[in-house]
BALOLUM-823674 format. One record per residue (C-alpha): residue number from 1; z, y, x; residue in three letters. Coordinates in pm, 1 decimal, decimal comma, m for minus. Last residue first. Layout:
BEGIN
NODE NUM Z Y X ALA
...
% end
This chain:
BEGIN
NODE 414 23653,2 12350,6 m11839,2 UNK
NODE 413 23918,8 12072,9 m11665,7 UNK
NODE 412 23824,9 11957,3 m11360,4 UNK
NODE 411 24169,2 11920,7 m11209,9 UNK
NODE 410 24125,9 11577,5 m11095,2 UNK
NODE 409 24385,3 11468,1 m11315,2 UNK
NODE 408 24275,1 11663,2 m11606,7 UNK
NODE 407 23934,2 11500,5 m11540,0 UNK
NODE 406 24070,8 11154,2 m11548,4 UNK
NODE 405 24221,5 11193,8 m11852,4 UNK
NODE 404 23889,9 11318,1 m12026,4 UNK
NODE 403 23715,9 11026,4 m11806,3 UNK
NODE 402 23916,7 10778,0 m11991,1 UNK
NODE 401 23896,6 10925,7 m12358,6 UNK
NODE 400 23494,8 10921,7 m12288,5 UNK
NODE 399 23522,2 10558,2 m12183,5 UNK
NODE 398 23684,5 10462,0 m12506,2 UNK
NODE 397 23422,9 10606,6 m12703,0 UNK
NODE 396 23137,4 10467,0 m12488,7 UNK
NODE 395 23287,5 10129,9 m12429,1 UNK
NODE 394 23306,6 10085,5 m12801,3 UNK
NODE 393 22978,7 9969,1 m12811,5 UNK
NODE 392 23005,9 9607,9 m12745,4 UNK
NODE 391 22725,7 9433,7 m12531,4 UNK
NODE 390 22852,2 9584,1 m12228,7 UNK
NODE 389 22554,3 9747,7 m11997,9 UNK
NODE 388 22355,5 9477,1 m11793,8 UNK
NODE 387 22384,3 9258,5 m12074,6 UNK
NODE 386 22002,4 9267,3 m12194,7 UNK
NODE 385 21884,2 9271,9 m11835,3 UNK
NODE 384 21578,9 9473,3 m11723,4 UNK
NODE 383 21766,8 9780,7 m11817,7 UNK
NODE 382 21743,3 10080,8 m12010,9 UNK
NODE 381 21973,9 10341,3 m12211,8 UNK
NODE 380 21782,4 10580,9 m12410,3 UNK
NODE 379 21939,4 10889,3 m12512,0 UNK
NODE 378 21747,7 11122,2 m12781,6 UNK
NODE 377 21737,9 11492,0 m12886,0 UNK
NODE 376 21600,3 11586,6 m13211,3 UNK
NODE 375 21307,6 11819,7 m13345,0 UNK
NODE 374 21162,3 11774,5 m13702,1 UNK
NODE 373 21219,5 12119,7 m13831,0 UNK
NODE 372 21530,7 12249,5 m14006,8 UNK
NODE 371 21778,5 12319,3 m13740,5 UNK
NODE 370 21611,1 12165,5 m13430,9 UNK
NODE 369 21253,3 12353,5 m13489,5 UNK
NODE 368 21490,6 12652,2 m13571,6 UNK
NODE 367 21659,6 12648,0 m13238,4 UNK
NODE 366 21323,6 12633,8 m13082,5 UNK
NODE 365 21178,9 12921,2 m13265,3 UNK
NODE 364 21494,7 13161,5 m13166,3 UNK
NODE 363 21499,2 13034,4 m12822,0 UNK
NODE 362 21124,8 13089,4 m12747,1 UNK
NODE 361 21055,3 13427,8 m12977,0 UNK
NODE 360 21366,4 13575,9 m12772,6 UNK
NODE 359 21223,2 13460,1 m12453,6 UNK
NODE 358 20872,5 13609,6 m12534,3 UNK
NODE 357 21054,6 13945,9 m12665,3 UNK
NODE 356 21236,3 13945,1 m12348,0 UNK
NODE 355 20896,2 13924,9 m12120,3 UNK
NODE 354 20693,0 14206,9 m12357,7 UNK
NODE 353 21005,8 14438,3 m12288,1 UNK
NODE 352 20987,7 14372,5 m11899,0 UNK
NODE 351 21114,5 14177,1 m11614,9 UNK
NODE 350 21439,1 14239,5 m11442,2 UNK
NODE 349 21515,3 14569,1 m11602,9 UNK
NODE 348 21451,1 14389,9 m11943,0 UNK
NODE 347 21623,0 14086,5 m11911,6 UNK
NODE 346 21933,7 14329,4 m11800,2 UNK
NODE 345 21913,0 14521,2 m12127,9 UNK
NODE 344 21884,8 14173,0 m12336,3 UNK
NODE 343 22229,3 14068,2 m12177,5 UNK
NODE 342 22397,2 14030,5 m12510,0 UNK
NODE 341 22070,0 13901,5 m12659,5 UNK
NODE 340 22070,1 13645,5 m12426,7 UNK
NODE 339 22422,9 13526,5 m12453,3 UNK
NODE 338 22360,4 13527,1 m12822,7 UNK
NODE 337 22046,7 13320,5 m12784,2 UNK
NODE 336 22191,2 13074,3 m12597,3 UNK
NODE 335 22456,8 12984,9 m12808,6 UNK
NODE 334 22201,1 12937,8 m13114,8 UNK
NODE 333 22024,4 12735,3 m12865,3 UNK
NODE 332 22338,1 12485,2 m12803,6 UNK
NODE 331 22403,8 12489,6 m13188,1 UNK
NODE 330 22005,5 12395,2 m13253,5 UNK
NODE 329 22058,8 12152,4 m12954,2 UNK
NODE 328 22360,5 11977,5 m13123,2 UNK
NODE 327 22184,5 11954,6 m13449,6 UNK
NODE 326 22033,0 11572,6 m13411,9 UNK
NODE 325 22149,9 11393,3 m13123,6 UNK
NODE 324 21995,0 11059,2 m13152,3 UNK
NODE 323 22165,0 10773,9 m12960,6 UNK
NODE 322 21960,3 10454,6 m12832,9 UNK
NODE 321 22128,3 10164,6 m12653,1 UNK
NODE 320 21989,9 9852,0 m12456,8 UNK
NODE 319 21634,5 9923,6 m12472,8 UNK
NODE 318 21535,2 9618,5 m12276,3 UNK
NODE 317 21260,3 9701,4 m12033,8 UNK
NODE 316 20952,8 9467,8 m11980,9 UNK
NODE 315 20755,9 9752,2 m11886,0 UNK
NODE 314 20514,7 9704,2 m12182,4 UNK
NODE 313 20835,9 9711,4 m12413,0 UNK
NODE 312 20906,1 10049,7 m12240,4 UNK
NODE 311 20560,5 10183,5 m12331,4 UNK
NODE 310 20591,2 10114,9 m12689,0 UNK
NODE 309 20992,2 10260,6 m12673,1 UNK
NODE 308 20835,1 10602,2 m12588,6 UNK
NODE 307 20524,3 10664,8 m12819,2 UNK
NODE 306 20738,6 10531,3 m13112,1 UNK
NODE 305 21028,4 10751,8 m13021,3 UNK
NODE 304 20800,7 11082,7 m13087,7 UNK
NODE 303 20751,5 11250,0 m12796,7 UNK
NODE 302 20862,9 11629,5 m12660,9 UNK
NODE 301 20558,8 11768,2 m12483,0 UNK
NODE 300 20530,5 12024,5 m12203,3 UNK
NODE 299 20234,4 12051,1 m11936,2 UNK
NODE 298 20291,9 12412,7 m11948,3 UNK
NODE 297 20616,2 12475,9 m12082,4 UNK
NODE 296 20694,9 12850,1 m12151,7 UNK
NODE 295 20399,6 13077,0 m12221,2 UNK
NODE 294 20087,6 12886,2 m12248,4 UNK
NODE 293 20230,2 12509,7 m12399,9 UNK
NODE 292 20484,6 12702,2 m12619,9 UNK
NODE 291 20220,2 12924,2 m12756,3 UNK
NODE 290 20016,0 12619,8 m12800,9 UNK
NODE 289 20326,3 12423,7 m12956,7 UNK
NODE 288 20311,5 12113,6 m12841,2 UNK
NODE 287 20113,6 11809,4 m12971,1 UNK
NODE 286 20177,8 11511,4 m13197,2 UNK
NODE 285 20304,9 11157,1 m13230,7 UNK
NODE 284 20458,9 11080,9 m13566,1 UNK
NODE 283 20783,4 11268,1 m13716,3 UNK
NODE 282 21100,3 11227,6 m13574,6 UNK
NODE 281 21079,9 11459,9 m13293,5 UNK
NODE 280 21182,4 11434,1 m12936,5 UNK
NODE 279 21389,9 11614,7 m12662,7 UNK
NODE 278 21501,6 11400,4 m12376,1 UNK
NODE 277 21819,9 11228,7 m12210,9 UNK
NODE 276 21729,7 10891,3 m12047,0 UNK
NODE 275 21974,8 10683,7 m11904,3 UNK
NODE 274 21871,4 10400,3 m11661,1 UNK
NODE 273 22076,9 10062,6 m11583,4 UNK
NODE 272 22033,6 9822,8 m11308,1 UNK
NODE 271 22108,6 9461,5 m11335,2 UNK
NODE 270 21741,5 9345,2 m11229,4 UNK
NODE 269 21762,3 9607,0 m10939,4 UNK
NODE 268 21625,5 9953,9 m10978,2 UNK
NODE 267 21372,5 10141,0 m10810,4 UNK
NODE 266 21059,0 9958,3 m10898,0 UNK
NODE 265 21129,6 9961,0 m11279,0 UNK
NODE 264 21186,8 10349,6 m11312,3 UNK
NODE 263 20864,8 10391,2 m11124,7 UNK
NODE 262 20703,2 10164,3 m11369,4 UNK
NODE 261 20876,1 10379,7 m11678,0 UNK
NODE 260 20726,3 10694,9 m11558,7 UNK
NODE 259 20370,3 10557,2 m11419,5 UNK
NODE 258 20360,0 10406,2 m11798,2 UNK
NODE 257 20468,6 10725,2 m11927,2 UNK
NODE 256 20197,3 10938,6 m11749,6 UNK
NODE 255 19934,1 10984,4 m12012,4 UNK
NODE 254 20241,0 11067,6 m12251,0 UNK
NODE 253 20343,4 11380,4 m12093,6 UNK
NODE 252 20623,7 11390,7 m11815,5 UNK
NODE 251 20756,3 11719,6 m11855,2 UNK
NODE 250 20963,8 11617,9 m12161,5 UNK
NODE 249 21103,2 11347,0 m11924,4 UNK
NODE 248 21261,2 11589,2 m11742,2 UNK
NODE 247 21567,3 11729,5 m11985,9 UNK
NODE 246 21830,2 11452,7 m11845,7 UNK
NODE 245 21738,3 11205,3 m11635,7 UNK
NODE 244 21967,9 10944,9 m11504,2 UNK
NODE 243 21902,0 10624,7 m11259,0 UNK
NODE 242 22164,4 10384,5 m11174,4 UNK
NODE 241 22202,0 10122,6 m10924,5 UNK
NODE 240 21948,8 10277,3 m10685,7 UNK
NODE 239 21650,0 10184,4 m10438,2 UNK
NODE 238 21472,1 10404,1 m10184,4 UNK
NODE 237 21132,2 10529,5 m10184,6 UNK
NODE 236 21088,7 10844,1 m10402,3 UNK
NODE 235 20761,1 10990,0 m10405,6 UNK
NODE 234 20709,5 10933,6 m10779,8 UNK
NODE 233 21002,1 11133,8 m10845,9 UNK
NODE 232 20869,5 11448,3 m10689,6 UNK
NODE 231 21065,2 11609,8 m10458,9 UNK
NODE 230 21268,1 11888,6 m10328,5 UNK
NODE 229 21595,4 11676,8 m10264,3 UNK
NODE 228 21933,4 11704,9 m10330,6 UNK
NODE 227 22219,7 11540,2 m10145,3 UNK
NODE 226 22558,8 11431,4 m10289,0 UNK
NODE 225 22788,9 11182,9 m10113,0 UNK
NODE 224 22836,2 11372,1 m9758,7 UNK
NODE 223 22768,9 11671,7 m9933,5 UNK
NODE 222 23046,6 11681,7 m10163,7 UNK
NODE 221 23279,9 11941,0 m10031,6 UNK
NODE 220 23219,0 12156,1 m10351,3 UNK
NODE 219 23100,5 12444,4 m10167,2 UNK
NODE 218 22839,3 12204,5 m9959,4 UNK
NODE 217 22715,7 12028,5 m10316,5 UNK
NODE 216 22693,7 12405,8 m10472,2 UNK
NODE 215 22465,3 12522,2 m10177,6 UNK
NODE 214 22226,5 12217,9 m10214,0 UNK
NODE 213 22227,0 12278,1 m10605,1 UNK
NODE 212 22123,3 12658,6 m10555,9 UNK
NODE 211 21860,9 12577,9 m10298,4 UNK
NODE 210 21694,8 12302,3 m10525,3 UNK
NODE 209 21704,8 12499,4 m10848,1 UNK
NODE 208 21530,8 12807,2 m10681,6 UNK
NODE 207 21273,1 12519,1 m10527,8 UNK
NODE 206 21209,3 12375,7 m10863,8 UNK
NODE 205 21040,8 12036,9 m10803,9 UNK
NODE 204 21374,3 11850,2 m10856,3 UNK
NODE 203 21555,4 11533,2 m10723,4 UNK
NODE 202 21903,5 11460,0 m10725,1 UNK
NODE 201 22030,7 11166,6 m10498,4 UNK
NODE 200 22395,3 11064,3 m10584,7 UNK
NODE 199 22658,4 10860,6 m10386,5 UNK
NODE 198 22954,6 10696,1 m10603,2 UNK
NODE 197 23341,1 10713,4 m10572,8 UNK
NODE 196 23378,2 10816,2 m10942,3 UNK
NODE 195 23447,5 11117,6 m11143,5 UNK
NODE 194 23375,1 11407,8 m10827,2 UNK
NODE 193 23052,8 11209,8 m10765,1 UNK
NODE 192 22928,3 11200,4 m11129,0 UNK
NODE 191 23018,3 11573,6 m11196,2 UNK
NODE 190 22846,0 11660,2 m10863,2 UNK
NODE 189 22516,3 11504,5 m11003,8 UNK
NODE 188 22533,7 11653,8 m11310,8 UNK
NODE 187 22597,9 11990,1 m11220,0 UNK
NODE 186 22293,2 11999,4 m10971,7 UNK
NODE 185 22078,5 12328,7 m11054,1 UNK
NODE 184 21828,8 12101,2 m11233,9 UNK
NODE 183 21856,0 11750,2 m11127,1 UNK
NODE 182 21542,0 11646,6 m11273,1 UNK
NODE 181 21566,9 11271,2 m11179,3 UNK
NODE 180 21927,0 11203,2 m11094,4 UNK
NODE 179 21922,7 10872,6 m10875,8 UNK
NODE 178 22276,7 10706,5 m10837,2 UNK
NODE 177 22426,3 10459,9 m10580,6 UNK
NODE 176 22695,4 10251,6 m10636,0 UNK
NODE 175 22985,4 10256,1 m10426,0 UNK
NODE 174 23270,0 10235,0 m10712,4 UNK
NODE 173 23101,9 10131,0 m11033,2 UNK
NODE 172 22942,8 10357,2 m11315,6 UNK
NODE 171 22867,9 10242,4 m11682,8 UNK
NODE 170 22580,2 10482,3 m11683,2 UNK
NODE 169 22670,6 10533,2 m12075,4 UNK
NODE 168 22983,8 10661,4 m11959,1 UNK
NODE 167 22851,8 10930,3 m11724,0 UNK
NODE 166 22618,5 11052,3 m12001,3 UNK
NODE 165 22883,5 11108,4 m12258,1 UNK
NODE 164 23084,5 11298,3 m11976,9 UNK
NODE 163 22800,9 11523,1 m11872,4 UNK
NODE 162 22743,5 11589,3 m12258,1 UNK
NODE 161 23095,0 11673,7 m12336,1 UNK
NODE 160 23106,2 11898,3 m12017,3 UNK
NODE 159 22811,2 12106,7 m12190,0 UNK
NODE 158 23015,3 12120,3 m12517,9 UNK
NODE 157 23321,2 12267,4 m12335,2 UNK
NODE 156 23111,1 12505,9 m12177,0 UNK
NODE 155 22917,2 12613,5 m12459,1 UNK
NODE 154 23252,1 12670,9 m12646,2 UNK
NODE 153 23399,0 12458,8 m12904,0 UNK
NODE 152 23447,2 12546,9 m13280,3 UNK
NODE 151 23347,8 12267,7 m13432,0 UNK
NODE 150 23445,5 11936,0 m13258,2 UNK
NODE 149 23233,6 11689,2 m13040,7 UNK
NODE 148 22943,9 11926,7 m12961,2 UNK
NODE 147 22728,8 11806,8 m12705,3 UNK
NODE 146 22521,4 12025,3 m12507,6 UNK
NODE 145 22121,1 12021,8 m12523,4 UNK
NODE 144 21951,6 12113,6 m12196,4 UNK
NODE 143 21969,4 12393,1 m11901,1 UNK
NODE 142 22348,2 12347,7 m11777,6 UNK
NODE 141 22405,8 12624,9 m11572,0 UNK
NODE 140 22785,7 12582,3 m11456,1 UNK
NODE 139 22896,4 12887,5 m11619,1 UNK
NODE 138 22704,0 12808,4 m11919,4 UNK
NODE 137 22345,9 12950,1 m11970,4 UNK
NODE 136 22265,6 13281,2 m12112,3 UNK
NODE 135 22254,8 13559,9 m11821,3 UNK
NODE 134 22275,9 13297,2 m11541,0 UNK
NODE 133 21913,9 13188,9 m11598,9 UNK
NODE 132 21786,3 13538,9 m11490,1 UNK
NODE 131 22004,1 13550,7 m11155,1 UNK
NODE 130 21884,8 13194,8 m11081,1 UNK
NODE 129 21531,4 13319,9 m11055,9 UNK
NODE 128 21209,3 13264,5 m11275,0 UNK
NODE 127 21143,7 12944,3 m11063,5 UNK
NODE 126 21239,0 12705,5 m11368,0 UNK
NODE 125 20912,3 12800,0 m11589,0 UNK
NODE 124 20595,3 12860,7 m11409,9 UNK
NODE 123 20759,0 12646,8 m11108,9 UNK
NODE 122 20799,8 12354,1 m11329,8 UNK
NODE 121 20432,3 12354,9 m11409,7 UNK
NODE 120 20308,5 12436,5 m11065,3 UNK
NODE 119 20515,6 12120,5 m10955,6 UNK
NODE 118 20377,1 11937,4 m11208,1 UNK
NODE 117 20023,9 12007,3 m11086,0 UNK
NODE 116 20111,4 11937,3 m10717,7 UNK
NODE 115 20129,0 11539,1 m10843,9 UNK
NODE 114 19960,1 11481,0 m11170,0 UNK
NODE 113 20151,1 11639,2 m11501,1 UNK
NODE 112 19873,0 11615,8 m11770,6 UNK
NODE 111 19984,4 11689,7 m12132,9 UNK
NODE 110 19711,4 11902,3 m12258,9 UNK
NODE 109 19439,7 11638,7 m12128,6 UNK
NODE 108 19672,9 11388,2 m12361,1 UNK
NODE 107 19627,4 11626,4 m12617,2 UNK
NODE 106 19224,5 11618,6 m12654,8 UNK
NODE 105 19149,0 11406,1 m12947,1 UNK
NODE 104 19474,1 11560,0 m13105,3 UNK
NODE 103 19289,4 11896,7 m13089,5 UNK
NODE 102 19013,9 11816,7 m13309,4 UNK
NODE 101 19243,0 11666,9 m13587,6 UNK
NODE 100 19484,3 11975,5 m13573,1 UNK
NODE 99 19178,5 12190,4 m13624,2 UNK
NODE 98 19075,8 12004,2 m13924,3 UNK
NODE 97 19422,5 12000,6 m14083,4 UNK
NODE 96 19464,1 12356,6 m14016,4 UNK
NODE 95 19141,8 12464,0 m14191,2 UNK
NODE 94 19245,4 12253,3 m14490,6 UNK
NODE 93 19601,5 12367,1 m14508,5 UNK
NODE 92 19834,1 12065,6 m14521,3 UNK
NODE 91 20009,0 12176,8 m14147,2 UNK
NODE 90 20085,9 12505,2 m14325,8 UNK
NODE 89 20243,1 12322,1 m14599,1 UNK
NODE 88 20469,3 12106,4 m14377,4 UNK
NODE 87 20587,9 12421,4 m14155,2 UNK
NODE 86 20727,8 12586,4 m14505,5 UNK
NODE 85 21095,2 12548,7 m14363,3 UNK
NODE 84 21009,6 12624,3 m14002,8 UNK
NODE 83 20804,3 12965,8 m14090,3 UNK
NODE 82 21073,5 13098,7 m14316,6 UNK
NODE 81 21322,0 13031,9 m14049,4 UNK
NODE 80 21099,0 13184,6 m13787,7 UNK
NODE 79 21052,2 13519,6 m14022,4 UNK
NODE 78 21428,1 13542,3 m14045,3 UNK
NODE 77 21523,5 13503,8 m13667,1 UNK
NODE 76 21220,0 13736,8 m13620,8 UNK
NODE 75 21418,7 13972,3 m13831,4 UNK
NODE 74 21394,0 14145,2 m14174,4 UNK
NODE 73 21613,3 14438,6 m14259,0 UNK
NODE 72 21315,4 14641,8 m14432,6 UNK
NODE 71 21056,5 14573,9 m14183,6 UNK
NODE 70 20962,8 14322,5 m13906,6 UNK
NODE 69 20691,8 14380,7 m13660,2 UNK
NODE 68 20347,3 14196,8 m13566,1 UNK
NODE 67 20169,5 14453,1 m13304,7 UNK
NODE 66 20457,9 14448,4 m13091,7 UNK
NODE 65 20286,0 14259,7 m12795,9 UNK
NODE 64 20540,7 13971,2 m12787,1 UNK
NODE 63 20557,5 13970,8 m13166,2 UNK
NODE 62 20161,0 13934,9 m13179,0 UNK
NODE 61 20174,9 13684,8 m12893,1 UNK
NODE 60 20391,9 13449,6 m13052,2 UNK
NODE 59 20218,7 13496,6 m13410,4 UNK
NODE 58 19867,0 13429,4 m13252,2 UNK
NODE 57 19965,1 13138,2 m13076,9 UNK
NODE 56 20146,9 12977,0 m13394,1 UNK
NODE 55 19835,5 13037,0 m13620,8 UNK
NODE 54 19566,1 13003,7 m13389,9 UNK
NODE 53 19283,7 12975,9 m13704,6 UNK
NODE 52 19411,2 13155,8 m13977,5 UNK
NODE 51 19645,4 13410,8 m13747,6 UNK
NODE 50 19354,9 13497,2 m13570,8 UNK
NODE 49 19130,1 13607,9 m13881,8 UNK
NODE 48 19429,2 13866,5 m13976,3 UNK
NODE 47 19555,4 13969,2 m13646,9 UNK
NODE 46 19214,6 14154,3 m13568,0 UNK
NODE 45 19360,5 14402,4 m13829,5 UNK
NODE 44 19606,0 14519,6 m13588,7 UNK
NODE 43 19954,6 14671,8 m13720,0 UNK
NODE 42 20075,7 14357,1 m13917,9 UNK
NODE 41 20406,5 14445,7 m14092,6 UNK
NODE 40 20631,8 14184,1 m14200,9 UNK
NODE 39 20873,5 14181,1 m14445,8 UNK
NODE 38 21082,6 13843,5 m14498,8 UNK
NODE 37 21273,3 13679,8 m14780,3 UNK
NODE 36 21415,9 13347,3 m14699,1 UNK
NODE 35 21416,2 13044,9 m14924,7 UNK
NODE 34 21449,5 12958,3 m15284,6 UNK
NODE 33 21151,3 12759,7 m15425,7 UNK
NODE 32 20855,1 12850,4 m15617,5 UNK
NODE 31 20697,1 13024,7 m15335,1 UNK
NODE 30 20644,4 13388,3 m15298,3 UNK
NODE 29 20339,2 13569,1 m15105,4 UNK
NODE 28 20349,4 13936,1 m15156,7 UNK
NODE 27 20069,9 14161,1 m14992,1 UNK
NODE 26 20179,2 14518,1 m14938,0 UNK
NODE 25 19889,0 14801,1 m14824,1 UNK
NODE 24 20001,3 14999,1 m14518,5 UNK
NODE 23 19636,2 15017,3 m14379,6 UNK
NODE 22 19718,4 14764,3 m14086,9 UNK
NODE 21 19872,2 14529,8 m14358,2 UNK
NODE 20 20225,1 14499,1 m14497,0 UNK
NODE 19 20286,3 14134,0 m14548,2 UNK
NODE 18 20551,6 14054,6 m14782,0 UNK
NODE 17 20669,1 13687,3 m14731,2 UNK
NODE 16 20905,9 13481,2 m15007,9 UNK
NODE 15 21112,0 13175,1 m14995,6 UNK
NODE 14 20976,1 12839,7 m15001,3 UNK
NODE 13 20621,1 12752,9 m15082,7 UNK
NODE 12 20465,6 12997,0 m14838,3 UNK
NODE 11 20159,3 12804,1 m14696,7 UNK
NODE 10 19914,6 12779,6 m14966,7 UNK
NODE 9 19959,5 13137,6 m15075,7 UNK
NODE 8 19936,2 13236,7 m14676,1 UNK
NODE 7 19640,7 13050,1 m14614,8 UNK
NODE 6 19438,1 13255,5 m14899,8 UNK
NODE 5 19626,9 13592,4 m14803,2 UNK
NODE 4 19481,3 13489,2 m14455,3 UNK
NODE 3 19111,1 13416,7 m14550,8 UNK
NODE 2 19111,4 13749,4 m14799,1 UNK
NODE 1 19270,0 14000,6 m14509,9 UNK
% end
């Protein structure tokens, strides 16, 4: 317990953490600044050393296993908030600094997503079963950051806002052909085809998503203009006027960025437009949490903008627009977390208690990363021509208003 106590004294600078060890002894670590008050019990002495050398991985696994518990009214949410507001001091602890420097040398290999390998990584997360995702996503099953234009909007309204914003940034014209890379369960592709007279091809590596998206296109009477393919984006051969990708770029990996943007370049004409919606972070290049990489998103990484824009420059692509969504994903995750907890007994029945605890840790830790950490979501609009999109940004606001009116005319209200 000595080494762990030494680290926690350095780590907790905001709020207070009380640790009850396996022998029932209390250890109090208090910062000089106000913050969350958390009482935690560690029932396995092996955690003392492991938490020092593998803090994030061990904390997640200990919660999943029930060897890390919260007492006296404290919750997992309280603990993860305490962790998030003190994250910078943990990173400055000498042992953590050395370990991070070593891991950074191998970070690209941790993000490998070669063909075949990428499909295995996607299946690990997205093929858990459509019935599982229906328990906490919105009615249209959109599994990415929503866009809350007004306080108090429902998750369904905010997800429609997000689709509308992306549609406007694509600057669609009748007769265009659109590629949706990482199309999920198909709602964006269907929305674009309902809104405009365009043809949409969605590609995904998830068998579960592909099957449901295809059924949805048929049910909507749009199978003649919307089709979904179980395919790696690198195998797409057709040309497209517009390309959109939502929540997929996080699965590309830094070592594959050049490959990704080269492919976009090859698929678009000079006046084509691509819009990328991706999780990122405002801090310098880093690594994915080892716990997230092991249990949730193998091969995943949310980049710093500096890593992305450098590669677009190398591929002669104009960044015609950047927008950063800051707190929107924190609110989205809070909605998912509430719905997950309301259906927790069903999750346990589908899988087991350890799986439910894993997803609780995932949803709440990610919410804290967006609420008090360095995570954000960015939109990149890209083209080979500087004037492929309107050069005055008013069209984004005006277009959203026009699409709201069109949705009403078409009966697409949420």
